[in-house]
C-alpha positions in Angstrom: -0.3 -0.2 0.1 1.1 3.5 -1.2 0.1 6.8 0.8 0.0 9.6 -1.5 0.0 12.9 -0.2 -0.9 16.1 -2.9 -1.9 19.5 -3.0 -3.4 19.4 -6.7 -7.2 18.1 -7.1 -5.6 16.9 -10.4 -4.0 14.0 -9.7 -6.9 11.5 -9.4 -7.5 12.6 -12.9 -4.0 12.4 -14.2 -3.4 8.9 -12.2 -7.0 7.5 -14.1 -5.9 8.9 -17.5 -2.1 7.2 -16.9 -3.4 3.6 -16.0 -6.5 3.6 -18.4 -6.5 0.8 -20.9 -3.7 -1.0 -19.3 -4.6 -4.7 -19.4 -3.9 -6.7 -16.1 -3.1 -3.4 -14.0 -5.8 -1.2 -11.6 -4.5 1.5 -9.6 -7.0 1.9 -6.5 -7.3 5.4 -5.3 -9.6 6.5 -2.5 -9.6 9.8 -0.6 -9.2 9.3 2.9 -9.7 12.5 4.3 -9.1 16.1 3.6 -7.6 18.1 6.4 -6.6 21.7 6.5 -4.5 23.6 9.0 -1.8 20.2 9.3 1.9 21.4 9.6 3.4 20.4 6.2 5.6 17.3 5.9 9.1 18.6 5.3 10.2 16.3 2.5 14.1 16.6 1.3 15.1 17.8 -2.3 11.1 18.7 -2.6 10.3 22.9 -2.8 8.2 24.1 0.0 4.8 24.4 0.2 2.7 27.3 0.2 1.3 27.9 3.9 -2.6 28.1 2.4 -3.0 25.0 0.2 -5.4 22.5 0.7 -3.9 18.7 1.5 -5.6 15.6 0.1 -4.3 12.2 1.1 -5.0 9.2 -1.3 -4.3 5.0 -0.2 -3.1 3.9 -3.5 -2.7 0.1 -4.2 -1.0 -0.9 -6.9 -1.4 -4.5 -7.9 1.9 -6.4 -9.5 0.8 -6.4 -13.3 3.6 -9.1 -14.3 1.6 -12.2 -12.4 -2.2 -12.8 -13.6 -5.2 -11.9 -11.2 -5.4 -15.1 -8.9 -9.1 -17.1 -9.9 -11.3 -17.9 -6.8 -10.5 -21.4 -5.8 -13.5 -23.9 -6.8 -16.3 -24.3 -4.3 -16.1 -27.7 -2.2 -19.3 -29.2 -1.1 -19.4 -29.0 2.5 -21.9 -29.8 5.1 -23.4 -26.4 6.6 -21.3 -24.3 9.5 -20.9 -20.7 10.6 -17.9 -21.1 12.3 -16.3 -18.9 9.8 -19.0 -16.7 9.6 -18.6 -13.1 12.0 -22.5 -13.4 12.5 -24.7 -16.2 13.5 -27.7 -14.4 14.7 -29.7 -14.9 11.8 -30.5 -18.7 12.3 -33.4 -19.8 12.8 -35.0 -21.3 15.8 -35.4 -24.8 13.5 -31.9 -24.4 12.6 -30.3 -23.9 15.7 -30.2 -28.0 16.7 -28.4 -28.7 13.6 -24.9 -30.4 13.3 -22.7 -27.8 12.1 -18.7 -28.6 11.0 -15.7 -26.3 11.2 -13.1 -26.4 8.9 -9.5 -25.2 9.2 -9.2 -21.9 7.0 -11.8 -19.9 6.1 -12.5 -16.8 3.8 -9.7 -14.7 5.6 -6.7 -17.2 4.7 -8.1 -18.2 1.2 -7.4 -16.0 -1.6 -11.1 -14.8 -3.7 -13.0 -15.7 -0.4 -11.9 -19.2 0.2 -14.8 -22.5 0.7 -18.1 -21.7 1.3 -19.5 -21.9 4.9 -23.6 -21.5 4.5 -25.7 -23.3 4.6 -26.5 -24.8 0.8 -29.4 -27.1 -0.3 -28.1 -28.8 -2.9 -29.6 -31.8 -4.3 -28.9 -34.7 -7.1 -27.4 -33.7 -10.1 -27.6 -30.0 -8.7 -24.2 -27.7 -8.6 -22.8 -26.2 -6.0 -23.3 -22.8 -5.9 -21.6 -20.3 -2.9 -24.3 -18.0 -1.5 -24.0 -15.1 0.6 -27.2 -15.7 2.6 -27.7 -19.1 4.5 -31.0 -21.0 2.3 -33.5 -22.4 4.5 -33.6 -26.1 4.9 -35.3 -29.1 6.9 -35.1 -29.9 10.3 -33.1 -32.9 9.9 -29.8 -33.8 8.0 -30.2 -36.7 7.4 -31.0 -36.4 3.8 -27.6 -34.8 3.4 -26.0 -37.7 4.9 -27.4 -40.1 2.8 -27.2 -38.7 -0.1 -23.6 -37.2 -0.2 -21.8 -39.0 2.8 -23.8 -42.0 2.9 -23.5 -42.2 7.0 -25.8 -44.4 8.8 -29.2 -43.0 10.2 -30.1 -42.9 13.7 -33.0 -44.0 13.1 -31.9 -47.5 14.2 -30.4 -46.1 17.5 -34.3 -44.6 18.0 -35.5 -47.7 17.6 -33.3 -49.6 19.4 -33.6 -47.8 22.4 -37.1 -48.0 22.3 -37.4 -51.4 22.2 -34.7 -52.0 25.1 -36.7 -49.6 27.3 -39.7 -51.5 26.3 -38.1 -55.2 27.3 -37.0 -53.4 30.7 -40.2 -52.3 31.6 -41.8 -55.2 30.8 -39.3 -56.9 33.2 -39.6 -53.9 36.4 -43.6 -54.6 35.7 -43.3 -58.4 36.4 -40.9 -57.7 39.6 -43.4 -55.3 40.9 -46.4 -57.7 40.4 -44.5 -60.4 41.6 -43.5 -59.1 45.3 -47.4 -57.5 45.6 -48.7 -61.3 44.9 -45.5 -62.1 47.7 -47.1 -59.1 49.8 -50.5 -60.5 49.8 -49.7 -63.9 50.4 -47.9 -63.1 54.1 -50.5 -60.8 54.8 -53.1 -63.3 54.1 -51.1 -65.9 56.3 -50.8 -63.2 58.9 -54.7 -62.6 58.8 -55.2 -66.2 59.1 -53.0 -66.8 62.0 -53.8 -65.4 65.9 -52.8 -62.1 66.7 -49.2 -62.6 68.6 -48.2 -60.6 71.7 -51.5 -59.3 72.4 -51.8 -57.3 68.6 -55.5 -56.3 68.1 -56.6 -57.1 64.9 -57.8 -53.3 65.1 -54.0 -52.5 64.7 -53.4 -54.4 62.0 -56.0 -52.7 59.7 -54.5 -49.9 60.7 -50.8 -50.9 59.8 -52.7 -51.7 56.3 -53.8 -48.5 55.5 -50.7 -46.6 56.1 -49.7 -44.7 52.6 -46.9 -46.4 50.9 -47.3 -50.1 53.0 -49.8 -51.2 50.0 -47.4 -52.6 47.1 -50.5 -52.6 44.7 -50.7 -48.5 45.7 -46.9 -48.4 45.3 -47.1 -49.8 42.0 -49.8 -47.8 40.7 -48.2 -44.6 41.8 -44.6 -45.6 40.2 -43.9 -44.7 36.8 -41.5 -46.5 34.7 -38.3 -44.5 33.9 -36.8 -44.7 30.9 -32.9 -45.8 30.7 -30.9 -43.2 29.5 -27.8 -44.8 27.5 -24.3 -44.2 26.7 -22.9 -44.6 23.6 -19.1 -44.9 22.8 -17.9 -43.8 19.1 -14.8 -45.5 18.9 -13.5 -43.4 15.5 -15.0 -40.2 15.6 -12.8 -37.8 13.3 -14.5 -34.6 13.1 -17.1 -35.9 15.3 -20.4 -34.9 13.4 -21.8 -38.5 14.0 -21.5 -38.1 17.7 -22.8 -34.4 17.3 -26.1 -36.2 15.3 -26.3 -39.1 18.5 -26.5 -36.1 21.1 -29.2 -33.6 19.1 -31.7 -36.7 17.3 -31.5 -39.0 20.2 -33.6 -38.4 22.7 -33.1 -40.7 25.6 -28.6 -40.2 25.3 -27.6 -39.7 28.2 -23.5 -39.7 26.9 -21.8 -39.7 24.0 -18.1 -40.7 24.1 -15.9 -39.5 21.3 -12.9 -40.9 20.6 -9.7 -40.3 17.8 -6.3 -40.5 18.1 -5.7 -37.8 15.7 -4.7 -34.5 17.6 -6.0 -32.4 14.6 -9.2 -34.3 14.3 -9.9 -33.7 18.1 -8.8 -29.7 17.8 -11.5 -30.3 15.0 -14.0 -32.3 17.3 -13.6 -29.6 19.8 -14.4 -27.0 17.9 -17.8 -28.5 16.6 -18.8 -29.9 20.2 -19.0 -26.1 21.6 -20.0 -24.5 18.2 -23.3 -26.8 18.2 -24.1 -25.9 21.9 -22.3 -28.5 24.0 -19.2 -26.2 25.8 -20.9 -26.7 29.3 -23.0 -29.9 28.4 -21.0 -33.2 30.1 -23.3 -35.0 27.0 -20.6 -35.2 24.4 -17.2 -36.3 26.2 -14.2 -35.6 23.7 -11.7 -38.1 24.1 -8.0 -38.8 22.7 -6.5 -42.3 22.4 -6.3 -45.6 21.0 -9.7 -46.7 20.4 -9.1 -50.5 21.7 -7.3 -48.7 25.1 -10.6 -47.0 25.6 -12.7 -49.6 24.9 -10.4 -52.2 26.9 -10.9 -49.5 29.7 -15.0 -50.1 29.5 -14.9 -53.8 30.1 -16.2 -53.9 33.2 -19.7 -54.4 34.2 -20.4 -51.3 36.1 -18.0 -49.3 33.2 -19.4 -50.8 30.0 -21.4 -48.3 27.2 -24.4 -49.5 25.7 -24.2 -48.7 22.0 -20.3 -48.8 20.5 -20.4 -47.5 16.9 -17.0 -48.7 14.7 -17.0 -47.1 11.3 -13.1 -47.1 10.6 -11.2 -46.9 6.9 -11.2 -49.9 6.0 -11.4 -53.4 7.9 -13.4 -53.1 11.7 -11.5 -56.0 12.6 -8.6 -54.8 14.5 -11.5 -53.2 17.0 -14.0 -56.5 17.6 -12.4 -57.8 20.2 -12.1 -54.8 22.8 -15.9 -53.7 21.5 -17.7 -57.1 22.1 -16.1 -56.7 25.8 -17.3 -53.3 26.8 -20.9 -53.3 25.5 -23.6 -53.9 28.1 -25.8 -57.2 27.7 -28.9 -56.1 25.1 -26.5 -53.3 23.8 -25.7 -52.8 20.3 -22.7 -53.0 17.9 -22.7 -50.9 14.8 -19.9 -52.3 12.4 -18.7 -50.9 9.1 -16.2 -52.5 7.0 -14.9 -50.6 3.4 -12.8 -53.4 2.2 -14.6 -55.1 -0.2 -11.7 -56.1 -2.4 -10.8 -58.3 0.3 -14.5 -59.8 1.5 -16.4 -59.8 -1.9 -13.1 -61.3 -4.1 -11.1 -64.0 -4.1 -7.8 -61.9 -5.1 -6.7 -61.7 -1.3 -7.8 -65.1 0.9 -5.2 -65.1 2.6 -6.0 -61.6 3.7 -9.7 -62.2 4.3 -8.8 -65.2 6.8 -6.6 -63.4 8.4 -9.1 -60.4 9.3 -12.0 -62.0 9.2 -11.2 -66.0 9.9 -13.2 -67.2 6.4 -12.0 -67.5 3.0 -14.5 -64.8 0.7 -16.9 -65.9 -2.6 -16.2 -65.3 -6.4 -19.9 -65.3 -7.2 -23.0 -62.9 -7.9 -23.5 -63.0 -4.4 -20.4 -61.9 -3.2 -21.5 -59.0 -1.3 -24.2 -60.9 0.6 -20.8 -63.2 1.6 -19.0 -60.2 2.9 -21.8 -59.6 5.4 -21.8 -63.2 6.7 -18.1 -63.3 6.9 -18.2 -59.7 9.0 -21.1 -61.7 11.1 -18.7 -64.7 11.6 -16.0 -62.7 12.8 -17.9 -60.6 15.5 -19.8 -64.2 16.3 -16.6 -65.5 16.9 -15.1 -63.1 19.0 -17.7 -62.7 21.0 -17.8 -66.5 21.9 -14.3 -66.4 23.6 -16.3 -64.2 26.4 -19.4 -66.5 26.7 -21.5 -63.7 24.8 -23.2 -64.0 21.2 -25.0 -62.2 18.8 -28.3 -61.5 17.7 -28.3 -59.5 13.9 -30.8 -56.9 13.5 -30.1 -55.5 10.3 -27.4 -56.1 8.4 -27.2 -54.4 4.9 -24.5 -54.3 1.8 -24.7 -50.8 0.3 -22.4 -49.4 -2.8 -18.7 -50.4 -1.9 -19.1 -51.1 2.0 -20.9 -53.6 4.2 -22.9 -52.0 7.6 -24.4 -54.5 10.3 -26.1 -53.3 13.7 -25.9 -56.5 16.4 -27.2 -57.0 19.6 -24.9 -58.6 21.7 -25.7 -60.6 25.4 -24.5 -63.0 27.4 -25.5 -66.6 27.9 -23.3 -69.4 27.4 -26.3 -71.9 26.4 -26.9 -69.3 23.6 -23.0 -69.5 22.5 -22.9 -73.4 22.5 -25.6 -72.1 19.2 -22.8 -70.7 17.3 -21.7 -74.1 16.2 -24.5 -74.8 14.3 -25.2 -71.0 12.8 -21.9 -71.0 10.9 -21.0 -73.4 7.7 -18.5 -73.6 5.4 -19.8 -73.4 1.3 -18.7 -75.2 -1.8 -19.5 -72.9 -4.3 -19.1 -74.3 -8.0 -16.3 -72.4 -10.4 -19.2 -72.2 -13.4 -22.3 -72.5 -12.6 -22.1 -70.3 -8.6 -24.0 -73.1 -7.4 -23.5 -73.4 -3.7 -23.5 -76.6 -1.0 -23.6 -75.8 3.0 -21.9 -77.7 4.8 -22.6 -76.8 8.6 -19.9 -77.3 11.3 -22.2 -79.2 13.4 -25.4 -80.5 14.0 -28.1 -79.5 17.4 -29.9 -82.7 18.7 -32.9 -81.2 21.2 -34.6 -83.6 23.6 -37.6 -82.8 25.9 -38.2 -84.4 28.6 -41.4 -85.8 30.5 -41.2 -82.3 32.8 -40.9 -80.4 29.5 -37.1 -79.0 30.2 -35.2 -79.5 26.8 -32.0 -80.6 26.4 -29.5 -79.6 23.5 -27.2 -82.0 22.6 -24.2 -80.9 20.2 -22.4 -83.0 18.0 -20.0 -82.9 14.7 -21.9 -83.0 10.9 -21.0 -85.7 8.7 -19.5 -84.6 5.5 -18.8 -83.7 2.7 -22.2 -83.0 1.2 -21.4 -82.9 -2.3 -19.0 -85.2 -4.5 -15.6 -84.0 -5.5 -16.9 -82.4 -8.7 -20.5 -80.0 -8.9 -23.6 -82.2 -9.2 -25.4 -80.0 -11.4 -22.2 -78.9 -14.3 -19.8 -81.4 -13.3 -17.2 -78.3 -12.5 -14.7 -77.5 -9.7 -15.5 -76.8 -6.3 -13.8 -74.4 -4.4 -13.9 -73.9 -0.5 -15.6 -70.6 1.0 -16.0 -70.1 5.1 -16.7 -70.3 7.6 -19.4 -68.1 7.2 -22.4 -66.5 9.1 -25.4 -69.0 7.8 -27.8 -67.6 10.0 -30.6 -65.1 9.4 -29.0 -61.7 8.2 -32.1 -59.5 9.7 -34.8 -59.4 12.9 -38.0 -59.3 11.0 -39.6 -57.6 14.2 -37.2 -55.2 14.6 -37.2 -54.1 10.9 -41.1 -53.9 10.9 -40.7 -51.3 14.0 -37.8 -49.0 11.8 -40.1 -49.2 9.0 -42.8 -47.9 11.4 -40.6 -45.1 12.8 -39.8 -43.9 9.5 -43.4 -43.7 8.4 -44.3 -42.0 11.7 -41.7 -39.3 11.1 -41.7 -38.6 7.3 -41.1 -34.8 7.3 -38.1 -35.5 9.1 -36.0 -37.2 7.0 -35.5 -36.1 3.3 -35.1 -40.0 1.6 -37.9 -41.7 3.9 -39.2 -43.3 0.4 -36.1 -44.8 -0.3 -35.2 -46.0 3.4 -38.9 -47.5 3.3 -37.9 -49.2 0.2 -34.7 -50.6 1.3 -36.0 -51.7 4.6 -39.0 -53.2 3.0 -36.8 -55.3 1.0 -34.7 -56.4 3.9 -37.8 -57.2 6.0 -39.3 -59.8 3.4 -35.9 -61.4 2.6 -35.7 -65.1 3.4 -33.4 -66.3 5.9 -31.3 -68.6 3.7 -28.2 -68.2 2.6 -27.3 -66.7 -0.8 -29.4 -65.1 -3.9 -29.5 -65.5 -7.9 -30.3 -63.6 -10.6 -32.6 -65.2 -13.9 -30.0 -63.6 -16.6 -26.9 -65.3 -15.1 -28.5 -68.4 -14.6 -29.6 -67.9 -18.1 -26.1 -67.2 -19.2 -25.0 -70.9 -17.9 -27.5 -72.2 -20.3 -27.1 -70.1 -23.1 -30.7 -69.4 -23.2 -33.1 -66.2 -23.4 -33.3 -64.5 -20.2 -37.2 -65.4 -18.7 -38.7 -62.3 -16.6 -38.2 -62.5 -13.2 -41.9 -63.3 -12.4 -41.7 -65.8 -14.8 -39.4 -67.6 -12.5 -40.9 -66.5 -9.7 -44.1 -68.2 -10.4 -42.6 -71.5 -11.8 -40.9 -71.7 -8.2 -44.5 -70.8 -6.2 -46.2 -73.0 -8.1 -43.6 -76.0 -7.3 -44.4 -75.0 -3.4 -41.1 -73.2 -2.7 -40.4 -69.8 -1.3 -39.3 -66.8 -2.8 -38.3 -63.3 -2.0 -35.9 -60.2 -3.1 -32.3 -59.8 -2.3 -31.7 -56.2 -0.5 -27.9 -56.9 -1.8 -28.6 -56.6 -5.5 -31.4 -55.9 -7.8 -33.4 -58.0 -9.7 -32.2 -61.0 -7.4 -34.5 -63.6 -6.2 -33.7 -66.0 -3.0 -35.9 -69.4 -3.0 -36.0 -72.4 -0.3 -35.4 -74.6 -3.7 -32.4 -76.4 -4.4 -30.5 -75.9 -7.2 -31.6 -79.3 -8.9 -34.9 -77.8 -8.8 -34.2 -74.3 -9.7 -32.3 -75.6 -13.2 -34.9 -77.8 -14.2 -37.2 -74.7 -14.1 -34.9 -73.8 -16.9 -34.7 -76.8 -18.8 -38.6 -76.4 -18.9 -38.2 -73.0 -20.6 -36.0 -74.2 -23.0 -38.5 -76.5 -24.3 -40.5 -73.6 -24.8 -37.8 -71.5 -26.4 -35.6 -73.6 -27.6 -31.7 -73.2 -27.8 -29.2 -73.3 -30.9 -27.0 -76.3 -29.6 -24.5 -75.8 -32.8 -23.8 -72.6 -30.8 -22.6 -74.4 -27.9 -19.2 -75.9 -27.4 -18.7 -79.7 -27.2 -16.7 -79.1 -23.8 -18.8 -76.1 -22.6 -20.8 -77.0 -19.0 -23.7 -75.7 -20.8 -24.6 -78.9 -22.7 -24.0 -81.0 -19.2 -26.4 -79.2 -17.8 -29.2 -79.0 -20.4 -28.8 -82.7 -21.3 -29.9 -83.3 -17.3 -33.2 -85.0 -17.2 -35.8 -82.8 -15.6 -37.4 -84.3 -12.2 -40.4 -82.3 -12.9 -42.2 -80.0 -15.3 -42.2 -76.4 -14.5 -45.4 -74.3 -14.8 -45.0 -71.0 -15.3 -48.4 -69.7 -14.9 -48.6 -66.5 -13.0 -48.7 -66.9 -9.7 -51.1 -65.0 -7.6 -48.2 -64.4 -5.1 -45.2 -63.2 -7.3 -43.2 -60.5 -6.7 -45.0 -58.2 -9.1 -48.4 -59.3 -8.0 -47.8 -58.5 -4.2 -45.6 -55.0 -4.8 -48.6 -52.9 -5.5 -47.0 -50.1 -3.7 -44.2 -48.2 -5.3 -41.0 -48.2 -3.7 -37.6 -47.3 -3.9 -36.4 -50.5 -3.2 -33.0 -50.4 -4.9 -31.1 -46.7 -4.2 -29.5 -45.1 -7.6 -26.3 -43.3 -6.6 -25.1 -39.9 -8.1 -22.5 -40.1 -11.2 -19.1 -41.1 -10.5 -19.8 -42.1 -7.2 -17.8 -44.6 -5.0 -14.5 -45.9 -5.7 -13.5 -45.5 -9.3 -12.4 -48.5 -11.4 -8.8 -49.7 -11.6 -6.4 -47.2 -13.6 -6.2 -49.2 -17.1 -2.8 -50.0 -18.6 -3.2 -49.9 -21.9 -1.8 -46.8 -23.8 -3.8 -43.7 -24.4 -5.3 -43.0 -28.0 -3.2 -39.6 -28.7 -4.1 -39.4 -32.3 -6.3 -36.6 -32.9 -9.8 -37.1 -33.9 -11.7 -34.9 -36.0 -14.3 -33.5 -33.8 -18.2 -34.2 -34.8 -19.4 -30.9 -33.3 -20.1 -28.1 -36.4 -17.9 -25.1 -35.7 -19.2 -21.6 -35.5 -17.6 -19.7 -38.4 -15.3 -16.8 -37.4 -16.9 -13.3 -38.0 -15.7 -11.4 -41.1 -13.1 -8.9 -40.7 -14.2 -5.6 -42.4 
């Protein structure tokens, strides 16, 4: 900045004329003040100034003309916050509860204004535009979470907390009624017996009428107080999810937000203060190792009710500590994003070291990824006399997310033997054959008591080659073979979403995915009609044709949430292939186009055990789905990890553009 002192009013016009028309250069002149009677400065080499002359002071800013004017940075979409704003008084009361995120730098440290920190209403396919004024939005950030960050919603924790309190209230009322019955029995026994030590029956009746002495009156007067629970988020990063839990779940007592990075802790503390939890112990920020923190809560009195694990990659290193620090009936939320290990056979040794099983190479690889994660959690919990109940297990995009209830019961731990299996997977037709690790025999005595006897399972269940196409088999697992979802729990989550549609911007999509999960059969693995048709080299039947044939044969069918256009059934692979052989009779295959050594010839040559009926069944998939739901969400363009870089050389040859170029204007 250059300060220019002049006594001539022509200077501004001279400077303006001198700089007019210069490219990439501008001289900003601002009249700062006009004073009179100020002592003239003495400047060596200049003639003295007349005493009566008027003095004008200008601030002149001359940028470097040799450098181009810096362009404003690209605006990055970010979650709304007002940390960098000078004034936050314009926030409405409805917006006051929204979680906000602090960024490292603001407008004061970025040329051109810095990143946008205002509330933005960003929809699918819309460009992000920075604004000077915040845009009004809904009361919940769940829409942005699901659309942009794919963070799990808090609705599962709300439903779980309500279910937990319902069970506890039932136990509490049963305990009160039991005590009341015992009290009445004692009083009845005292009434029938003679009063001892000269006590009259009048005094006994007076004692009964004393307020508070009656258990029934006490039970009526008492009200059950819902249990407030503690959430531990072991890998919190900026603390967004912990803040959401504290704001959106009413029965939260405390949220422990932990991270190992000092930078993340600083950002977390700023976010906690900025969201109104500065003096509120509802959110406790902890800096340290996640496993050390969870191991410090192993004691029964220090255990927490919910543990949330969402690491970058595998959650395997944290599971052992997590299953020990959860209360009985507590909730364990686990996310794994390493599907390159879980859903492919590229790294079977890595999958075995992390999850204790071998992955599957088939179209249902994402469901097998879920079952491998559940197997890891189940085996870790079994070491400490605890067992798991999967409440909701979802394969979404490029990660898997499971919600399991952890409880303590030595008898239930034994049943984990029959809930885990290995599978023989055909390398050609992808037929799977289950090999349970053990079997359960139950014997009921005369008094109604049931004894469970566990035995080893004979095997193998299949010969060396695939019984269908005579191809090689490879072994996968062991993995979880039990149900992936609890239908009652999922139904309550759907009811919660229906009753809070205004709170969730993507309630229709959530209801669609949850509905598919609720209706899903508790059997391992699914198939798609198109994939099975490719094994036979035949025309692909429609989804309703295959579902109707299975239903007409007496089998059950359902969709699978893990893949659009998929089906689950209780039929065996032989029965499913018989349906396709019946389909081929109606839609013949050109055998001359099939190689003599192709497995398709062996599949077609097998004799059918029964003929399939493709008559439309009243309970087929299309007939039952009368309500339109978004059952399979569509991701935005370029969502998720990109494809592997191609090793082929790029085509550097210049190609003619197909677009018609505009003719340049004629020169005159």
